[in-house]
mmCIF file of the N, C-alpha and C atoms, coordinates in Angstrom:
data_MODEL
# 
_entry.id   MODEL 
# 
loop_
_atom_site.group_PDB 
_atom_site.id 
_atom_site.type_symbol 
_atom_site.label_atom_id 
_atom_site.label_alt_id 
_atom_site.label_comp_id 
_atom_site.label_asym_id 
_atom_site.label_entity_id 
_atom_site.label_seq_id 
_atom_site.pdbx_PDB_ins_code 
_atom_site.Cartn_x 
_atom_site.Cartn_y 
_atom_site.Cartn_z 
_atom_site.occupancy 
_atom_site.B_iso_or_equiv 
_atom_site.pdbx_formal_charge 
_atom_site.auth_seq_id 
_atom_site.auth_comp_id 
_atom_site.auth_asym_id 
_atom_site.auth_atom_id 
_atom_site.pdbx_PDB_model_num 
ATOM 1   N N  . MET A 1 1  ? 18.814  3.798   -12.383 1.00 0.00 ? 1  MET A N  1 
ATOM 2   C CA . MET A 1 1  ? 17.661  4.140   -12.996 1.00 0.00 ? 1  MET A CA 1 
ATOM 3   C C  . MET A 1 1  ? 17.611  5.871   -12.940 1.00 0.00 ? 1  MET A C  1 
ATOM 4   N N  . ALA A 1 2  ? 17.391  6.599   -14.322 1.00 0.00 ? 2  ALA A N  1 
ATOM 5   C CA . ALA A 1 2  ? 17.753  7.677   -14.510 1.00 0.00 ? 2  ALA A CA 1 
ATOM 6   C C  . ALA A 1 2  ? 15.909  8.211   -14.258 1.00 0.00 ? 2  ALA A C  1 
ATOM 7   N N  . GLY A 1 3  ? 15.907  9.655   -14.186 1.00 0.00 ? 3  GLY A N  1 
ATOM 8   C CA . GLY A 1 3  ? 14.389  10.256  -14.161 1.00 0.00 ? 3  GLY A CA 1 
ATOM 9   C C  . GLY A 1 3  ? 13.674  10.262  -12.877 1.00 0.00 ? 3  GLY A C  1 
ATOM 10  N N  . PRO A 1 4  ? 12.236  10.600  -12.863 1.00 0.00 ? 4  PRO A N  1 
ATOM 11  C CA . PRO A 1 4  ? 11.501  10.136  -11.732 1.00 0.00 ? 4  PRO A CA 1 
ATOM 12  C C  . PRO A 1 4  ? 11.337  8.885   -11.784 1.00 0.00 ? 4  PRO A C  1 
ATOM 13  N N  . GLN A 1 5  ? 11.330  8.790   -10.187 1.00 0.00 ? 5  GLN A N  1 
ATOM 14  C CA . GLN A 1 5  ? 10.500  7.039   -9.817  1.00 0.00 ? 5  GLN A CA 1 
ATOM 15  C C  . GLN A 1 5  ? 9.317   7.220   -8.656  1.00 0.00 ? 5  GLN A C  1 
ATOM 16  N N  . LEU A 1 6  ? 8.947   6.272   -8.693  1.00 0.00 ? 6  LEU A N  1 
ATOM 17  C CA . LEU A 1 6  ? 7.851   6.252   -7.381  1.00 0.00 ? 6  LEU A CA 1 
ATOM 18  C C  . LEU A 1 6  ? 7.757   5.030   -6.598  1.00 0.00 ? 6  LEU A C  1 
ATOM 19  N N  . ALA A 1 7  ? 8.295   4.881   -4.988  1.00 0.00 ? 7  ALA A N  1 
ATOM 20  C CA . ALA A 1 7  ? 8.280   4.049   -4.456  1.00 0.00 ? 7  ALA A CA 1 
ATOM 21  C C  . ALA A 1 7  ? 7.230   3.836   -3.419  1.00 0.00 ? 7  ALA A C  1 
ATOM 22  N N  . LEU A 1 8  ? 6.118   2.759   -3.247  1.00 0.00 ? 8  LEU A N  1 
ATOM 23  C CA . LEU A 1 8  ? 4.912   2.578   -2.323  1.00 0.00 ? 8  LEU A CA 1 
ATOM 24  C C  . LEU A 1 8  ? 5.096   1.507   -1.687  1.00 0.00 ? 8  LEU A C  1 
ATOM 25  N N  . ALA A 1 9  ? 5.491   1.756   -0.480  1.00 0.00 ? 9  ALA A N  1 
ATOM 26  C CA . ALA A 1 9  ? 4.816   0.678   0.609   1.00 0.00 ? 9  ALA A CA 1 
ATOM 27  C C  . ALA A 1 9  ? 3.645   0.044   1.128   1.00 0.00 ? 9  ALA A C  1 
ATOM 28  N N  . ILE A 1 10 ? 3.534   -0.991  1.045   1.00 0.00 ? 10 ILE A N  1 
ATOM 29  C CA . ILE A 1 10 ? 1.948   -2.142  1.557   1.00 0.00 ? 10 ILE A CA 1 
ATOM 30  C C  . ILE A 1 10 ? 1.715   -2.658  2.402   1.00 0.00 ? 10 ILE A C  1 
ATOM 31  N N  . ASP A 1 11 ? 1.260   -2.373  3.422   1.00 0.00 ? 11 ASP A N  1 
ATOM 32  C CA . ASP A 1 11 ? 1.391   -3.197  5.074   1.00 0.00 ? 11 ASP A CA 1 
ATOM 33  C C  . ASP A 1 11 ? 0.202   -3.082  5.188   1.00 0.00 ? 11 ASP A C  1 
ATOM 34  N N  . ALA A 1 12 ? -0.285  -4.056  6.311   1.00 0.00 ? 12 ALA A N  1 
ATOM 35  C CA . ALA A 1 12 ? -1.900  -4.231  7.097   1.00 0.00 ? 12 ALA A CA 1 
ATOM 36  C C  . ALA A 1 12 ? -1.131  -4.900  8.209   1.00 0.00 ? 12 ALA A C  1 
ATOM 37  N N  . PRO A 1 13 ? -0.759  -3.702  9.092   1.00 0.00 ? 13 PRO A N  1 
ATOM 38  C CA . PRO A 1 13 ? -0.651  -3.412  10.661  1.00 0.00 ? 13 PRO A CA 1 
ATOM 39  C C  . PRO A 1 13 ? -2.377  -3.938  11.335  1.00 0.00 ? 13 PRO A C  1 
ATOM 40  N N  . ALA A 1 14 ? -1.995  -4.268  12.595  1.00 0.00 ? 14 ALA A N  1 
ATOM 41  C CA . ALA A 1 14 ? -3.269  -4.785  13.358  1.00 0.00 ? 14 ALA A CA 1 
ATOM 42  C C  . ALA A 1 14 ? -3.557  -3.506  14.190  1.00 0.00 ? 14 ALA A C  1 
ATOM 43  N N  . VAL A 1 15 ? -4.625  -3.568  14.438  1.00 0.00 ? 15 VAL A N  1 
ATOM 44  C CA . VAL A 1 15 ? -5.305  -2.699  15.745  1.00 0.00 ? 15 VAL A CA 1 
ATOM 45  C C  . VAL A 1 15 ? -5.503  -3.038  16.425  1.00 0.00 ? 15 VAL A C  1 
ATOM 46  N N  . GLY A 1 16 ? -4.912  -3.394  17.760  1.00 0.00 ? 16 GLY A N  1 
ATOM 47  C CA . GLY A 1 16 ? -5.794  -4.358  18.450  1.00 0.00 ? 16 GLY A CA 1 
ATOM 48  C C  . GLY A 1 16 ? -5.976  -5.779  18.243  1.00 0.00 ? 16 GLY A C  1 
ATOM 49  N N  . THR A 1 17 ? -7.362  -6.305  18.548  1.00 0.00 ? 17 THR A N  1 
ATOM 50  C CA . THR A 1 17 ? -7.685  -7.588  17.811  1.00 0.00 ? 17 THR A CA 1 
ATOM 51  C C  . THR A 1 17 ? -8.959  -7.597  17.046  1.00 0.00 ? 17 THR A C  1 
ATOM 52  N N  . ARG A 1 18 ? -9.215  -6.680  16.597  1.00 0.00 ? 18 ARG A N  1 
ATOM 53  C CA . ARG A 1 18 ? -10.507 -6.384  16.063  1.00 0.00 ? 18 ARG A CA 1 
ATOM 54  C C  . ARG A 1 18 ? -10.705 -6.003  14.582  1.00 0.00 ? 18 ARG A C  1 
ATOM 55  N N  . TYR A 1 19 ? -9.130  -4.948  14.525  1.00 0.00 ? 19 TYR A N  1 
ATOM 56  C CA . TYR A 1 19 ? -9.094  -4.719  12.784  1.00 0.00 ? 19 TYR A CA 1 
ATOM 57  C C  . TYR A 1 19 ? -7.962  -4.610  12.334  1.00 0.00 ? 19 TYR A C  1 
ATOM 58  N N  . VAL A 1 20 ? -7.802  -4.487  11.254  1.00 0.00 ? 20 VAL A N  1 
ATOM 59  C CA . VAL A 1 20 ? -6.328  -4.328  10.497  1.00 0.00 ? 20 VAL A CA 1 
ATOM 60  C C  . VAL A 1 20 ? -6.779  -3.282  9.319   1.00 0.00 ? 20 VAL A C  1 
ATOM 61  N N  . VAL A 1 21 ? -5.330  -2.514  9.705   1.00 0.00 ? 21 VAL A N  1 
ATOM 62  C CA . VAL A 1 21 ? -5.776  -1.230  8.822   1.00 0.00 ? 21 VAL A CA 1 
ATOM 63  C C  . VAL A 1 21 ? -4.720  -1.338  7.608   1.00 0.00 ? 21 VAL A C  1 
ATOM 64  N N  . LEU A 1 22 ? -5.248  -1.671  6.501   1.00 0.00 ? 22 LEU A N  1 
ATOM 65  C CA . LEU A 1 22 ? -4.257  -2.067  4.789   1.00 0.00 ? 22 LEU A CA 1 
ATOM 66  C C  . LEU A 1 22 ? -4.217  -0.551  4.304   1.00 0.00 ? 22 LEU A C  1 
ATOM 67  N N  . ALA A 1 23 ? -2.670  -0.281  4.463   1.00 0.00 ? 23 ALA A N  1 
ATOM 68  C CA . ALA A 1 23 ? -1.905  0.717   4.024   1.00 0.00 ? 23 ALA A CA 1 
ATOM 69  C C  . ALA A 1 23 ? -1.165  1.272   2.652   1.00 0.00 ? 23 ALA A C  1 
ATOM 70  N N  . VAL A 1 24 ? -1.249  1.947   2.040   1.00 0.00 ? 24 VAL A N  1 
ATOM 71  C CA . VAL A 1 24 ? -0.293  1.997   1.003   1.00 0.00 ? 24 VAL A CA 1 
ATOM 72  C C  . VAL A 1 24 ? 0.153   3.466   1.119   1.00 0.00 ? 24 VAL A C  1 
ATOM 73  N N  . ARG A 1 25 ? 1.591   3.425   1.402   1.00 0.00 ? 25 ARG A N  1 
ATOM 74  C CA . ARG A 1 25 ? 2.240   4.860   1.420   1.00 0.00 ? 25 ARG A CA 1 
ATOM 75  C C  . ARG A 1 25 ? 3.549   4.961   0.730   1.00 0.00 ? 25 ARG A C  1 
ATOM 76  N N  . VAL A 1 26 ? 3.213   6.397   0.235   1.00 0.00 ? 26 VAL A N  1 
ATOM 77  C CA . VAL A 1 26 ? 4.599   6.698   -0.644  1.00 0.00 ? 26 VAL A CA 1 
ATOM 78  C C  . VAL A 1 26 ? 5.667   6.508   0.500   1.00 0.00 ? 26 VAL A C  1 
ATOM 79  N N  . VAL A 1 27 ? 6.982   6.206   -0.422  1.00 0.00 ? 27 VAL A N  1 
ATOM 80  C CA . VAL A 1 27 ? 7.984   6.383   0.442   1.00 0.00 ? 27 VAL A CA 1 
ATOM 81  C C  . VAL A 1 27 ? 9.739   7.184   -0.265  1.00 0.00 ? 27 VAL A C  1 
ATOM 82  N N  . SER A 1 28 ? 9.688   7.899   0.392   1.00 0.00 ? 28 SER A N  1 
ATOM 83  C CA . SER A 1 28 ? 10.622  9.099   -0.044  1.00 0.00 ? 28 SER A CA 1 
ATOM 84  C C  . SER A 1 28 ? 11.308  9.880   1.311   1.00 0.00 ? 28 SER A C  1 
ATOM 85  N N  . ARG A 1 29 ? 12.818  9.787   0.876   1.00 0.00 ? 29 ARG A N  1 
ATOM 86  C CA . ARG A 1 29 ? 13.897  10.179  1.919   1.00 0.00 ? 29 ARG A CA 1 
ATOM 87  C C  . ARG A 1 29 ? 13.523  9.438   2.975   1.00 0.00 ? 29 ARG A C  1 
ATOM 88  N N  . GLY A 1 30 ? 13.357  8.616   3.187   1.00 0.00 ? 30 GLY A N  1 
ATOM 89  C CA . GLY A 1 30 ? 13.005  7.941   4.655   1.00 0.00 ? 30 GLY A CA 1 
ATOM 90  C C  . GLY A 1 30 ? 11.994  8.065   5.388   1.00 0.00 ? 30 GLY A C  1 
ATOM 91  N N  . CYS A 1 31 ? 10.934  8.767   4.996   1.00 0.00 ? 31 CYS A N  1 
ATOM 92  C CA . CYS A 1 31 ? 9.849   8.677   5.511   1.00 0.00 ? 31 CYS A CA 1 
ATOM 93  C C  . CYS A 1 31 ? 8.469   8.090   4.739   1.00 0.00 ? 31 CYS A C  1 
ATOM 94  N N  . ALA A 1 32 ? 7.864   7.795   5.428   1.00 0.00 ? 32 ALA A N  1 
ATOM 95  C CA . ALA A 1 32 ? 6.377   7.402   4.412   1.00 0.00 ? 32 ALA A CA 1 
ATOM 96  C C  . ALA A 1 32 ? 5.015   7.658   4.845   1.00 0.00 ? 32 ALA A C  1 
ATOM 97  N N  . ILE A 1 33 ? 4.668   8.320   3.395   1.00 0.00 ? 33 ILE A N  1 
ATOM 98  C CA . ILE A 1 33 ? 3.411   9.028   3.732   1.00 0.00 ? 33 ILE A CA 1 
ATOM 99  C C  . ILE A 1 33 ? 1.940   8.440   3.214   1.00 0.00 ? 33 ILE A C  1 
ATOM 100 N N  . PRO A 1 34 ? 1.030   7.725   3.991   1.00 0.00 ? 34 PRO A N  1 
ATOM 101 C CA . PRO A 1 34 ? 0.024   7.044   3.826   1.00 0.00 ? 34 PRO A CA 1 
ATOM 102 C C  . PRO A 1 34 ? -1.258  7.875   2.834   1.00 0.00 ? 34 PRO A C  1 
ATOM 103 N N  . VAL A 1 35 ? -0.970  7.213   1.763   1.00 0.00 ? 35 VAL A N  1 
ATOM 104 C CA . VAL A 1 35 ? -2.053  7.968   0.418   1.00 0.00 ? 35 VAL A CA 1 
ATOM 105 C C  . VAL A 1 35 ? -3.563  6.902   0.396   1.00 0.00 ? 35 VAL A C  1 
ATOM 106 N N  . ALA A 1 36 ? -3.399  5.756   0.819   1.00 0.00 ? 36 ALA A N  1 
ATOM 107 C CA . ALA A 1 36 ? -4.539  5.149   0.863   1.00 0.00 ? 36 ALA A CA 1 
ATOM 108 C C  . ALA A 1 36 ? -4.874  4.125   1.937   1.00 0.00 ? 36 ALA A C  1 
ATOM 109 N N  . TRP A 1 37 ? -5.931  3.898   2.590   1.00 0.00 ? 37 TRP A N  1 
ATOM 110 C CA . TRP A 1 37 ? -6.190  2.574   3.236   1.00 0.00 ? 37 TRP A CA 1 
ATOM 111 C C  . TRP A 1 37 ? -7.498  2.711   3.436   1.00 0.00 ? 37 TRP A C  1 
ATOM 112 N N  . GLY A 1 38 ? -7.506  1.494   4.270   1.00 0.00 ? 38 GLY A N  1 
ATOM 113 C CA . GLY A 1 38 ? -8.903  0.739   4.297   1.00 0.00 ? 38 GLY A CA 1 
ATOM 114 C C  . GLY A 1 38 ? -8.669  0.075   5.514   1.00 0.00 ? 38 GLY A C  1 
ATOM 115 N N  . VAL A 1 39 ? -9.725  0.090   6.207   1.00 0.00 ? 39 VAL A N  1 
ATOM 116 C CA . VAL A 1 39 ? -10.133 -0.677  7.577   1.00 0.00 ? 39 VAL A CA 1 
ATOM 117 C C  . VAL A 1 39 ? -10.813 -1.768  7.578   1.00 0.00 ? 39 VAL A C  1 
ATOM 118 N N  . LEU A 1 40 ? -10.353 -3.282  7.455   1.00 0.00 ? 40 LEU A N  1 
ATOM 119 C CA . LEU A 1 40 ? -10.969 -4.504  7.372   1.00 0.00 ? 40 LEU A CA 1 
ATOM 120 C C  . LEU A 1 40 ? -11.131 -4.867  8.768   1.00 0.00 ? 40 LEU A C  1 
ATOM 121 N N  . PRO A 1 41 ? -11.806 -6.391  9.037   1.00 0.00 ? 41 PRO A N  1 
ATOM 122 C CA . PRO A 1 41 ? -12.309 -6.407  10.219  1.00 0.00 ? 41 PRO A CA 1 
ATOM 123 C C  . PRO A 1 41 ? -10.834 -8.068  10.477  1.00 0.00 ? 41 PRO A C  1 
ATOM 124 N N  . ALA A 1 42 ? -10.301 -8.090  11.516  1.00 0.00 ? 42 ALA A N  1 
ATOM 125 C CA . ALA A 1 42 ? -9.151  -9.374  11.871  1.00 0.00 ? 42 ALA A CA 1 
ATOM 126 C C  . ALA A 1 42 ? -9.734  -10.390 11.397  1.00 0.00 ? 42 ALA A C  1 
ATOM 127 N N  . HIS A 1 43 ? -10.783 -10.424 11.988  1.00 0.00 ? 43 HIS A N  1 
ATOM 128 C CA . HIS A 1 43 ? -11.487 -11.880 12.079  1.00 0.00 ? 43 HIS A CA 1 
ATOM 129 C C  . HIS A 1 43 ? -12.532 -12.111 11.186  1.00 0.00 ? 43 HIS A C  1 
ATOM 130 N N  . PRO A 1 44 ? -12.827 -13.435 10.369  1.00 0.00 ? 44 PRO A N  1 
ATOM 131 C CA . PRO A 1 44 ? -11.815 -14.194 10.365  1.00 0.00 ? 44 PRO A CA 1 
ATOM 132 C C  . PRO A 1 44 ? -10.662 -14.041 9.435   1.00 0.00 ? 44 PRO A C  1 
ATOM 133 N N  . PRO A 1 45 ? -9.316  -14.438 9.433   1.00 0.00 ? 45 PRO A N  1 
ATOM 134 C CA . PRO A 1 45 ? -8.184  -14.314 9.058   1.00 0.00 ? 45 PRO A CA 1 
ATOM 135 C C  . PRO A 1 45 ? -8.214  -14.258 7.691   1.00 0.00 ? 45 PRO A C  1 
ATOM 136 N N  . HIS A 1 46 ? -7.576  -13.314 6.723   1.00 0.00 ? 46 HIS A N  1 
ATOM 137 C CA . HIS A 1 46 ? -7.993  -13.624 5.144   1.00 0.00 ? 46 HIS A CA 1 
ATOM 138 C C  . HIS A 1 46 ? -6.767  -13.393 4.270   1.00 0.00 ? 46 HIS A C  1 
ATOM 139 N N  . ALA A 1 47 ? -7.252  -13.056 3.087   1.00 0.00 ? 47 ALA A N  1 
ATOM 140 C CA . ALA A 1 47 ? -5.828  -12.758 2.797   1.00 0.00 ? 47 ALA A CA 1 
ATOM 141 C C  . ALA A 1 47 ? -6.688  -11.600 2.096   1.00 0.00 ? 47 ALA A C  1 
ATOM 142 N N  . TRP A 1 48 ? -5.651  -10.361 1.943   1.00 0.00 ? 48 TRP A N  1 
ATOM 143 C CA . TRP A 1 48 ? -5.863  -9.223  1.620   1.00 0.00 ? 48 TRP A CA 1 
ATOM 144 C C  . TRP A 1 48 ? -5.209  -8.171  0.414   1.00 0.00 ? 48 TRP A C  1 
ATOM 145 N N  . ARG A 1 49 ? -5.079  -9.265  -0.407  1.00 0.00 ? 49 ARG A N  1 
ATOM 146 C CA . ARG A 1 49 ? -4.399  -9.074  -1.737  1.00 0.00 ? 49 ARG A CA 1 
ATOM 147 C C  . ARG A 1 49 ? -5.294  -8.471  -2.844  1.00 0.00 ? 49 ARG A C  1 
ATOM 148 N N  . ARG A 1 50 ? -6.769  -8.657  -2.745  1.00 0.00 ? 50 ARG A N  1 
ATOM 149 C CA . ARG A 1 50 ? -7.776  -8.114  -3.676  1.00 0.00 ? 50 ARG A CA 1 
ATOM 150 C C  . ARG A 1 50 ? -8.144  -6.865  -3.134  1.00 0.00 ? 50 ARG A C  1 
ATOM 151 N N  . GLU A 1 51 ? -8.241  -6.431  -1.729  1.00 0.00 ? 51 GLU A N  1 
ATOM 152 C CA . GLU A 1 51 ? -8.253  -4.750  -1.260  1.00 0.00 ? 51 GLU A CA 1 
ATOM 153 C C  . GLU A 1 51 ? -7.133  -4.677  -1.504  1.00 0.00 ? 51 GLU A C  1 
ATOM 154 N N  . GLY A 1 52 ? -5.862  -4.943  -1.271  1.00 0.00 ? 52 GLY A N  1 
ATOM 155 C CA . GLY A 1 52 ? -4.437  -4.007  -1.752  1.00 0.00 ? 52 GLY A CA 1 
ATOM 156 C C  . GLY A 1 52 ? -4.362  -3.390  -3.548  1.00 0.00 ? 52 GLY A C  1 
ATOM 157 N N  . LEU A 1 53 ? -4.751  -4.260  -3.916  1.00 0.00 ? 53 LEU A N  1 
ATOM 158 C CA . LEU A 1 53 ? -4.791  -4.000  -5.464  1.00 0.00 ? 53 LEU A CA 1 
ATOM 159 C C  . LEU A 1 53 ? -5.719  -3.228  -5.779  1.00 0.00 ? 53 LEU A C  1 
ATOM 160 N N  . ARG A 1 54 ? -6.924  -3.454  -5.101  1.00 0.00 ? 54 ARG A N  1 
ATOM 161 C CA . ARG A 1 54 ? -8.037  -2.186  -4.998  1.00 0.00 ? 54 ARG A CA 1 
ATOM 162 C C  . ARG A 1 54 ? -7.555  -1.129  -4.545  1.00 0.00 ? 54 ARG A C  1 
ATOM 163 N N  . LEU A 1 55 ? -6.634  -0.745  -3.317  1.00 0.00 ? 55 LEU A N  1 
ATOM 164 C CA . LEU A 1 55 ? -6.230  0.943   -3.077  1.00 0.00 ? 55 LEU A CA 1 
ATOM 165 C C  . LEU A 1 55 ? -4.992  1.190   -4.681  1.00 0.00 ? 55 LEU A C  1 
ATOM 166 N N  . LEU A 1 56 ? -4.444  0.193   -5.052  1.00 0.00 ? 56 LEU A N  1 
ATOM 167 C CA . LEU A 1 56 ? -3.098  0.663   -5.804  1.00 0.00 ? 56 LEU A CA 1 
ATOM 168 C C  . LEU A 1 56 ? -4.062  1.029   -7.338  1.00 0.00 ? 56 LEU A C  1 
ATOM 169 N N  . ARG A 1 57 ? -5.125  0.364   -7.788  1.00 0.00 ? 57 ARG A N  1 
ATOM 170 C CA . ARG A 1 57 ? -5.980  0.630   -8.453  1.00 0.00 ? 57 ARG A CA 1 
ATOM 171 C C  . ARG A 1 57 ? -6.326  2.354   -8.370  1.00 0.00 ? 57 ARG A C  1 
ATOM 172 N N  . ARG A 1 58 ? -6.814  2.473   -7.678  1.00 0.00 ? 58 ARG A N  1 
ATOM 173 C CA . ARG A 1 58 ? -7.444  3.855   -6.982  1.00 0.00 ? 58 ARG A CA 1 
ATOM 174 C C  . ARG A 1 58 ? -6.550  4.949   -7.331  1.00 0.00 ? 58 ARG A C  1 
ATOM 175 N N  . LEU A 1 59 ? -4.854  4.499   -6.554  1.00 0.00 ? 59 LEU A N  1 
ATOM 176 C CA . LEU A 1 59 ? -4.035  5.516   -6.942  1.00 0.00 ? 59 LEU A CA 1 
ATOM 177 C C  . LEU A 1 59 ? -3.144  5.781   -8.087  1.00 0.00 ? 59 LEU A C  1 
ATOM 178 N N  . ARG A 1 60 ? -3.901  5.024   -9.505  1.00 0.00 ? 60 ARG A N  1 
ATOM 179 C CA . ARG A 1 60 ? -3.365  4.540   -10.878 1.00 0.00 ? 60 ARG A CA 1 
ATOM 180 C C  . ARG A 1 60 ? -3.206  6.181   -11.336 1.00 0.00 ? 60 ARG A C  1 
ATOM 181 N N  . PRO A 1 61 ? -4.652  7.319   -11.413 1.00 0.00 ? 61 PRO A N  1 
ATOM 182 C CA . PRO A 1 61 ? -4.691  7.996   -11.828 1.00 0.00 ? 61 PRO A CA 1 
ATOM 183 C C  . PRO A 1 61 ? -3.586  9.455   -11.631 1.00 0.00 ? 61 PRO A C  1 
ATOM 184 N N  . ALA A 1 62 ? -3.378  9.129   -10.138 1.00 0.00 ? 62 ALA A N  1 
ATOM 185 C CA . ALA A 1 62 ? -2.371  10.109  -9.570  1.00 0.00 ? 62 ALA A CA 1 
ATOM 186 C C  . ALA A 1 62 ? -0.986  9.949   -10.374 1.00 0.00 ? 62 ALA A C  1 
ATOM 187 N N  . ILE A 1 63 ? -0.189  8.753   -10.926 1.00 0.00 ? 63 ILE A N  1 
ATOM 188 C CA . ILE A 1 63 ? 0.939   8.833   -10.841 1.00 0.00 ? 63 ILE A CA 1 
ATOM 189 C C  . ILE A 1 63 ? 0.858   9.242   -12.789 1.00 0.00 ? 63 ILE A C  1 
ATOM 190 N N  . PRO A 1 64 ? 1.989   9.928   -12.923 1.00 0.00 ? 64 PRO A N  1 
ATOM 191 C CA . PRO A 1 64 ? 2.388   10.662  -13.915 1.00 0.00 ? 64 PRO A CA 1 
ATOM 192 C C  . PRO A 1 64 ? 2.894   8.971   -14.902 1.00 0.00 ? 64 PRO A C  1 
ATOM 193 N N  . ARG A 1 65 ? 2.521   9.356   -16.216 1.00 0.00 ? 65 ARG A N  1 
ATOM 194 C CA . ARG A 1 65 ? 2.634   8.491   -17.151 1.00 0.00 ? 65 ARG A CA 1 
ATOM 195 C C  . ARG A 1 65 ? 4.556   8.110   -17.366 1.00 0.00 ? 65 ARG A C  1 
ATOM 196 N N  . GLY A 1 66 ? 4.599   6.801   -17.357 1.00 0.00 ? 66 GLY A N  1 
ATOM 197 C CA . GLY A 1 66 ? 6.117   6.766   -17.795 1.00 0.00 ? 66 GLY A CA 1 
ATOM 198 C C  . GLY A 1 66 ? 7.073   6.505   -16.501 1.00 0.00 ? 66 GLY A C  1 
ATOM 199 N N  . TRP A 1 67 ? 6.183   6.998   -14.740 1.00 0.00 ? 67 TRP A N  1 
ATOM 200 C CA . TRP A 1 67 ? 7.220   7.171   -14.055 1.00 0.00 ? 67 TRP A CA 1 
ATOM 201 C C  . TRP A 1 67 ? 7.053   5.293   -13.565 1.00 0.00 ? 67 TRP A C  1 
ATOM 202 N N  . PRO A 1 68 ? 8.279   5.173   -13.292 1.00 0.00 ? 68 PRO A N  1 
ATOM 203 C CA . PRO A 1 68 ? 8.443   3.399   -12.828 1.00 0.00 ? 68 PRO A CA 1 
ATOM 204 C C  . PRO A 1 68 ? 7.710   3.900   -11.661 1.00 0.00 ? 68 PRO A C  1 
ATOM 205 N N  . VAL A 1 69 ? 7.300   2.420   -11.175 1.00 0.00 ? 69 VAL A N  1 
ATOM 206 C CA . VAL A 1 69 ? 6.448   2.568   -9.594  1.00 0.00 ? 69 VAL A CA 1 
ATOM 207 C C  . VAL A 1 69 ? 6.996   0.645   -9.058  1.00 0.00 ? 69 VAL A C  1 
ATOM 208 N N  . ILE A 1 70 ? 7.873   0.951   -7.897  1.00 0.00 ? 70 ILE A N  1 
ATOM 209 C CA . ILE A 1 70 ? 8.424   -0.024  -7.381  1.00 0.00 ? 70 ILE A CA 1 
ATOM 210 C C  . ILE A 1 70 ? 6.889   -0.281  -6.266  1.00 0.00 ? 70 ILE A C  1 
ATOM 211 N N  . VAL A 1 71 ? 6.829   -1.437  -5.847  1.00 0.00 ? 71 VAL A N  1 
ATOM 212 C CA . VAL A 1 71 ? 5.797   -1.374  -4.806  1.00 0.00 ? 71 VAL A CA 1 
ATOM 213 C C  . VAL A 1 71 ? 6.614   -2.903  -3.724  1.00 0.00 ? 71 VAL A C  1 
ATOM 214 N N  . LEU A 1 72 ? 6.783   -2.310  -2.361  1.00 0.00 ? 72 LEU A N  1 
ATOM 215 C CA . LEU A 1 72 ? 7.273   -2.684  -1.201  1.00 0.00 ? 72 LEU A CA 1 
ATOM 216 C C  . LEU A 1 72 ? 6.324   -3.713  -0.823  1.00 0.00 ? 72 LEU A C  1 
ATOM 217 N N  . ALA A 1 73 ? 7.007   -4.811  -0.294  1.00 0.00 ? 73 ALA A N  1 
ATOM 218 C CA . ALA A 1 73 ? 6.040   -5.130  0.543   1.00 0.00 ? 73 ALA A CA 1 
ATOM 219 C C  . ALA A 1 73 ? 6.737   -6.542  1.201   1.00 0.00 ? 73 ALA A C  1 
ATOM 220 N N  . ASP A 1 74 ? 5.673   -6.981  2.663   1.00 0.00 ? 74 ASP A N  1 
ATOM 221 C CA . ASP A 1 74 ? 6.261   -7.972  3.044   1.00 0.00 ? 74 ASP A CA 1 
ATOM 222 C C  . ASP A 1 74 ? 6.062   -9.553  2.743   1.00 0.00 ? 74 ASP A C  1 
ATOM 223 N N  . ARG A 1 75 ? 6.872   -10.260 3.204   1.00 0.00 ? 75 ARG A N  1 
ATOM 224 C CA . ARG A 1 75 ? 6.635   -11.631 1.967   1.00 0.00 ? 75 ARG A CA 1 
ATOM 225 C C  . ARG A 1 75 ? 5.197   -12.435 2.355   1.00 0.00 ? 75 ARG A C  1 
ATOM 226 N N  . GLY A 1 76 ? 4.556   -11.687 3.298   1.00 0.00 ? 76 GLY A N  1 
ATOM 227 C CA . GLY A 1 76 ? 3.337   -12.168 2.998   1.00 0.00 ? 76 GLY A CA 1 
ATOM 228 C C  . GLY A 1 76 ? 2.388   -11.911 1.621   1.00 0.00 ? 76 GLY A C  1 
ATOM 229 N N  . TRP A 1 77 ? 2.746   -10.855 1.489   1.00 0.00 ? 77 TRP A N  1 
ATOM 230 C CA . TRP A 1 77 ? 2.121   -10.194 0.319   1.00 0.00 ? 77 TRP A CA 1 
ATOM 231 C C  . TRP A 1 77 ? 2.121   -11.185 -1.153  1.00 0.00 ? 77 TRP A C  1 
# 
C-alpha cells in the first residue's frame, strides 16, 4: 500500500491483581507509543471491547482523513 498509513495496537495488561490498563499505542519502526489509555478494575472480569472502542473513537479526530488505519490486537479482542 503506497502512501501514509497508521498502525495502532490495543492491549489490556494487568497491573497486579487489582487493575487492568487498557492502552492504545501507535506502532512505528519497532516502537509502540501509548496515546490513549484507561485504568479499569480487574475484578469482576469483563470484556473491554466497549472501553477499547471508546478510546479509538477519541483518537479519530487526530488521524488525517484518508489514512488507512490498521488495528492490532490479541485474539481476545
